[in-house]
C-alpha positions, -999 to 999 in steps of 0.1 A, spaced: 847 806 564 806 792 567 788 832 575 751 831 580 738 860 551 699 855 561 683 867 595 677 842 618 648 841 638 671 829 669 645 826 694 630 801 666 661 788 660 663 781 698 630 765 700 637 741 672 669 728 690 650 724 722 630 701 706 655 684 684 678 680 718 647 656 729 655 633 701 694 627 705 708 605 725 731 635 744 700 652 748 723 681 734 715 698 695 734 726 677 733 748 648 769 769 638 763 801 622 794 815 619 821 789 618 858 813 609 893 812 615 887 837 638 854 833 654 823 807 656 788 815 670 770 782 677 734 779 691 730 750 714 697 736 726 699 712 758 676 692 778 671 693 813 704 672 825 723 674 796 756 683 799 788 696 781 813 681 804 845 703 817 863 718 785 893 740 778 884 774 773 893 792 743 908 824 743 876 846 744 836 832 747 807 849 755 774 823 766 741 843 762 710 821 774 684 823 751 655 800 770 655 780 801 680 775 828 717 765 828 750 760 851 783 767 837 808 755 862 843 757 870 866 735 894 859 768 918 824 784 910 790 785 897 773 804 879 733 801 875 722 813 844 684 820 829 671 835 796 682 874 789 713 869 808 746 872 793 783 855 804 818 859 795 831 826 799 861 826 823 895 812 805 894 779 824 886 742 823 842 752 826 817 728 815 775 735 811 751 715 823 709 726 814 692 728 852 656 730 828 653 726 790 673 754 778 691 770 746 723 794 748 743 814 719 778 805 721 801 833 707 837 824 705 872 843 694 895 812 683 931 838 681 
């Protein structure tokens, strides 16, 4: 299991990943802070227009928007989220699109 034992300056990390995202073909960059058998915590930076295409949902997950604006969408609904907002990810196929440059904290329960 990988765990973060030092204090993470989450806003600085988000800014770094948003900058890094501009250098990648996918227009995304991420860093996993916790990777275990029951939980994963990842900060994801995305450039405007970048997308995580629809994928299956884990048993439980939340996203907290750290910077910018993103849209989380399912076949039936779309949520427009901005910095400071938090959402439980619906337990169904969903995707995420960066409406503008942004960063989010994804917390996933794997069981």
